[in-house]
VOPAGU-2260 file (C-alpha; in pm, 1 decimal, decimal comma):
REM VOPAGU-2260
SITE   aa  ch    i         X         Y         Z
SITE  UNK   A    0   -1601,6   -2207,4     677,9
SITE  UNK   A    1   -1725,8   -1940,8     921,9
SITE  UNK   A    2   -1489,0   -1665,0    1033,4
SITE  UNK   A    3   -1384,0   -1745,8    1395,4
SITE  UNK   A    4   -1417,9   -1380,9    1501,9
SITE  UNK   A    5   -1750,8   -1286,5    1346,1
SITE  UNK   A    6   -1920,8   -1620,6    1279,5
SITE  UNK   A    7   -1998,8   -1506,8     922,8
SITE  UNK   A    8   -1909,2   -1699,2     607,8
SITE  UNK   A    9   -1725,2   -1392,0     472,7
SITE  UNK   A   10   -1349,2   -1412,2     511,0
SITE  UNK   A   11   -1150,1   -1118,2     375,3
SITE  UNK   A   12    -870,5   -1168,2     124,9
SITE  UNK   A   13    -529,1   -1037,0     233,4
SITE  UNK   A   14    -444,2    -684,5     116,2
SITE  UNK   A   15    -212,6    -630,4    -177,7
SITE  UNK   A   16     161,4    -649,7    -104,2
SITE  UNK   A   17     407,3    -363,1    -142,3
SITE  UNK   A   18     607,5    -420,9    -460,4
SITE  UNK   A   19     890,8    -168,2    -509,2
SITE  UNK   A   20     935,6     -33,5    -862,7
SITE  UNK   A   21    1235,6     159,6    -993,1
SITE  UNK   A   22    1160,2     534,9    -988,3
SITE  UNK   A   23    1304,3     557,9   -1339,4
SITE  UNK   A   24     995,0     363,0   -1453,0
SITE  UNK   A   25     745,2     559,3   -1239,6
SITE  UNK   A   26     542,9     859,4   -1348,4
SITE  UNK   A   27     455,4    1131,5   -1100,8
SITE  UNK   A   28     639,5    1098,7    -769,8
SITE  UNK   A   29     509,7    1386,4    -556,2
SITE  UNK   A   30     391,0    1248,1    -222,9
SITE  UNK   A   31     466,0     887,4    -314,2
SITE  UNK   A   32     619,0     656,1     -56,1
SITE  UNK   A   33     971,5     557,6    -164,9
SITE  UNK   A   34    1272,7     350,8     -65,1
SITE  UNK   A   35    1629,5     461,1    -128,3
SITE  UNK   A   36    1944,1     256,4    -138,3
SITE  UNK   A   37    2208,3      87,5    -335,5
SITE  UNK   A   38    2179,9    -265,5    -478,0
SITE  UNK   A   39    2397,9    -500,8    -279,5
SITE  UNK   A   40    2422,6    -253,8       9,5
SITE  UNK   A   41    2079,1    -194,8     167,0
SITE  UNK   A   42    1751,7       1,6     170,5
SITE  UNK   A   43    1587,4     275,4     373,7
SITE  UNK   A   44    1212,0     335,5     384,0
SITE  UNK   A   45     949,0     557,1     551,8
SITE  UNK   A   46    1034,2     830,0     301,3
SITE  UNK   A   47     828,9    1043,5      61,7
SITE  UNK   A   48     935,3    1191,1    -271,8
SITE  UNK   A   49     876,6    1505,9    -469,6
SITE  UNK   A   50     889,3    1531,4    -849,9
SITE  UNK   A   51    1210,6    1441,2   -1035,0
SITE  UNK   A   52    1464,9    1718,6   -1093,2
SITE  UNK   A   53    1711,8    1730,3   -1381,6
SITE  UNK   A   54    2048,6    1895,9   -1318,7
SITE  UNK   A   55    2285,2    1883,5   -1612,7
SITE  UNK   A   56    2261,0    1532,4   -1749,9
SITE  UNK   A   57    2155,6    1369,9   -1418,3
SITE  UNK   A   58    1805,9    1308,5   -1282,7
SITE  UNK   A   59    1746,3    1329,8    -908,7
SITE  UNK   A   60    1452,6    1275,5    -675,2
SITE  UNK   A   61    1400,3    1504,6    -374,8
SITE  UNK   A   62    1340,9    1266,0     -83,2
SITE  UNK   A   63    1243,3    1342,5     277,6
SITE  UNK   A   64    1136,6    1150,1     588,2
SITE  UNK   A   65     761,6    1094,6     601,1
SITE  UNK   A   66     724,9    1299,6     919,2
SITE  UNK   A   67     873,0    1604,3     744,8
SITE  UNK   A   68     659,6    1551,3     434,8
SITE  UNK   A   69     338,2    1535,3     638,5
SITE  UNK   A   70     435,2    1843,8     840,8
SITE  UNK   A   71     523,4    2040,2     525,6
SITE  UNK   A   72     190,3    1945,3     366,0
SITE  UNK   A   73     -17,0    2017,6     678,9
SITE  UNK   A   74     150,7    2348,8     762,8
SITE  UNK   A   75     232,7    2452,4     403,4
SITE  UNK   A   76     601,2    2502,2     479,5
SITE  UNK   A   77     921,7    2431,2     291,7
SITE  UNK   A   78    1147,8    2148,1     407,4
SITE  UNK   A   79    1494,7    2038,0     308,1
SITE  UNK   A   80    1486,3    1738,6      73,2
SITE  UNK   A   81    1820,1    1587,6     -30,5
SITE  UNK   A   82    1847,6    1503,3    -399,0
SITE  UNK   A   83    1897,5    1130,0    -452,4
SITE  UNK   A   84    2004,3     994,9    -793,6
SITE  UNK   A   85    1693,6     847,8    -958,0
SITE  UNK   A   86    1860,5     508,4   -1003,9
SITE  UNK   A   87    1880,5     476,4    -622,8
SITE  UNK   A   88    1508,0     541,2    -565,6
SITE  UNK   A   89    1228,9     283,6    -568,8
SITE  UNK   A   90     856,5     365,6    -548,8
SITE  UNK   A   91     631,1     157,4    -327,1
SITE  UNK   A   92     361,5      26,3    -560,5
SITE  UNK   A   93      85,3    -215,5    -470,7
SITE  UNK   A   94     137,3    -558,9    -622,5
SITE  UNK   A   95    -105,7    -835,7    -701,4
SITE  UNK   A   96    -250,7   -1000,9    -393,2
SITE  UNK   A   97    -112,4   -1345,3    -331,0
SITE  UNK   A   98    -190,0   -1599,0     -68,1
SITE  UNK   A   99      55,1   -1564,4     216,8
SITE  UNK   A  100     257,3   -1879,2     250,1
SITE  UNK   A  101     338,0   -1988,7     602,2
SITE  UNK   A  102     689,2   -1896,0     709,3
SITE  UNK   A  103     931,8   -2156,3     584,6
SITE  UNK   A  104    1291,8   -2229,5     651,4
SITE  UNK   A  105    1556,3   -1962,2     620,4
SITE  UNK   A  106    1630,6   -2050,3     256,5
SITE  UNK   A  107    1272,6   -1968,8     153,1
SITE  UNK   A  108    1314,3   -1620,5     305,2
SITE  UNK   A  109    1626,5   -1523,0     110,2
SITE  UNK   A  110    1593,0   -1228,3    -130,0
SITE  UNK   A  111    1801,8   -1074,1    -404,5
SITE  UNK   A  112    2004,1    -766,4    -310,1
SITE  UNK   A  113    1950,5    -621,2    -659,6
SITE  UNK   A  114    1630,1    -443,5    -554,9
SITE  UNK   A  115    1420,8    -385,2    -241,5
SITE  UNK   A  116    1218,9    -694,4    -151,7
SITE  UNK   A  117     845,4    -728,1    -201,2
SITE  UNK   A  118     667,1    -703,1     135,2
SITE  UNK   A  119     371,0    -929,1     186,4
SITE  UNK   A  120     119,4    -815,3     448,7
SITE  UNK   A  121      99,5    -999,2     779,9
SITE  UNK   A  122    -229,7   -1050,3     962,5
SITE  UNK   A  123    -238,2    -835,4    1277,7
SITE  UNK   A  124    -315,0   -1149,5    1474,7
SITE  UNK   A  125      19,3   -1298,5    1361,0
SITE  UNK   A  126     232,0    -983,5    1404,1
SITE  UNK   A  127     473,1    -968,3    1696,3
SITE  UNK   A  128     388,2    -602,2    1768,6
SITE  UNK   A  129     153,7    -340,6    1622,7
SITE  UNK   A  130     210,0      -3,1    1789,1
SITE  UNK   A  131     363,9     242,4    1540,8
SITE  UNK   A  132     352,4      -0,1    1248,3
SITE  UNK   A  133     198,3      78,3     909,5
SITE  UNK   A  134    -129,7    -109,5     885,1
SITE  UNK   A  135    -402,6    -176,5     629,6
SITE  UNK   A  136    -770,4    -189,8     721,0
SITE  UNK   A  137    -976,3    -421,5     501,8
SITE  UNK   A  138   -1321,3    -288,2     421,7
SITE  UNK   A  139   -1627,3    -509,3     401,5
SITE  UNK   A  140   -1679,2    -408,1      35,9
SITE  UNK   A  141   -1338,8    -562,9     -49,0
SITE  UNK   A  142   -1148,0    -234,1     -50,5
SITE  UNK   A  143    -842,7    -135,5     150,3
SITE  UNK   A  144    -773,2     167,0     366,4
SITE  UNK   A  145    -400,5     247,7     380,4
SITE  UNK   A  146    -178,9     523,6     522,3
SITE  UNK   A  147    -272,8     417,8     875,0
SITE  UNK   A  148     -60,6     355,0    1184,4
SITE  UNK   A  149    -151,3     132,4    1478,0
SITE  UNK   A  150    -156,1     321,9    1809,6
SITE  UNK   A  151    -227,0      20,9    2034,2
SITE  UNK   A  152    -158,3    -348,3    2054,3
SITE  UNK   A  153    -444,9    -598,2    2034,1
SITE  UNK   A  154    -699,6    -562,3    2313,1
SITE  UNK   A  155   -1060,6    -648,2    2393,3
SITE  UNK   A  156   -1316,0    -379,4    2305,5
SITE  UNK   A  157   -1614,6    -285,0    2523,7
SITE  UNK   A  158   -1821,2    -520,9    2304,8
SITE  UNK   A  159   -1579,6    -809,0    2366,5
SITE  UNK   A  160   -1415,7    -805,0    2019,7
SITE  UNK   A  161   -1041,7    -841,3    1970,6
SITE  UNK   A  162    -921,6    -523,3    1801,5
SITE  UNK   A  163    -655,1    -252,7    1780,4
SITE  UNK   A  164    -685,0     123,8    1752,5
SITE  UNK   A  165    -545,1     298,8    1442,7
SITE  UNK   A  166    -502,8     655,5    1323,6
SITE  UNK   A  167    -420,2     823,4     994,3
SITE  UNK   A  168     -52,3     875,6     923,5
SITE  UNK   A  169    -106,0    1253,1     923,5
SITE  UNK   A  170    -248,6    1235,3    1276,4
SITE  UNK   A  171      28,7     991,1    1382,0
SITE  UNK   A  172     302,2    1232,6    1274,5
SITE  UNK   A  173     113,3    1540,4    1401,3
SITE  UNK   A  174     108,5    1369,3    1743,2
SITE  UNK   A  175     489,1    1370,7    1731,6
SITE  UNK   A  176     543,4    1732,8    1626,6
SITE  UNK   A  177     255,6    1898,3    1816,6
SITE  UNK   A  178     168,9    1662,0    2101,0
SITE  UNK   A  179    -195,5    1664,7    1985,9
SITE  UNK   A  180    -351,9    1326,9    2065,1
SITE  UNK   A  181    -474,9    1168,4    1739,6
SITE  UNK   A  182    -829,0    1065,3    1659,4
SITE  UNK   A  183    -839,2     686,6    1649,6
SITE  UNK   A  184   -1061,5     411,8    1515,9
SITE  UNK   A  185   -1104,4      68,4    1669,5
SITE  UNK   A  186   -1059,1    -200,4    1401,3
SITE  UNK   A  187   -1145,2    -569,8    1452,7
SITE  UNK   A  188    -838,7    -792,3    1426,5
SITE  UNK   A  189    -973,8    -990,6    1129,9
SITE  UNK   A  190    -980,4    -667,0     923,6
SITE  UNK   A  191    -631,3    -546,3    1016,8
SITE  UNK   A  192    -299,0    -632,4     852,3
SITE  UNK   A  193      55,4    -502,9     900,8
SITE  UNK   A  194     181,0    -357,4     571,4
């Protein structure tokens, strides 16, 4: 069946979902996107980790907000990173792509509170809002481009295509701390997914 946006027979597969993995089971953590929390209580994301630290008999993970991590990396500065017990840290890994099921009733959306939930990508066309969200650009060779943020909602390009503008996460966060307008790329809606 032809793609309704391009008319071609090629229809991209959805990107891989985010599947959190316990940091205890992960190897190197420096720069990895992580979630912290407590089973049964809740989870916090948009964080980056540094390598594990052992103090006495306990293992900790230095964790900081992504904005601080990007600024520290870009400007080669030190930032404060609280030490979180390793058993309260989960690494965002990429899972196996699965077909996205249409939203069902509330019972089909329930998750276990024992670990952070798997996050399946949502087509940009189906997302309620894009600006500021983490997005994935599908490449025509079947690859994925991640660590992007949407800087606009869907709009019509000069060529008449439905698209959104995106930027790298580094440029997104730099925009916040320096005011420097980011370089952006216009991505057709059929190649854009919310992570």
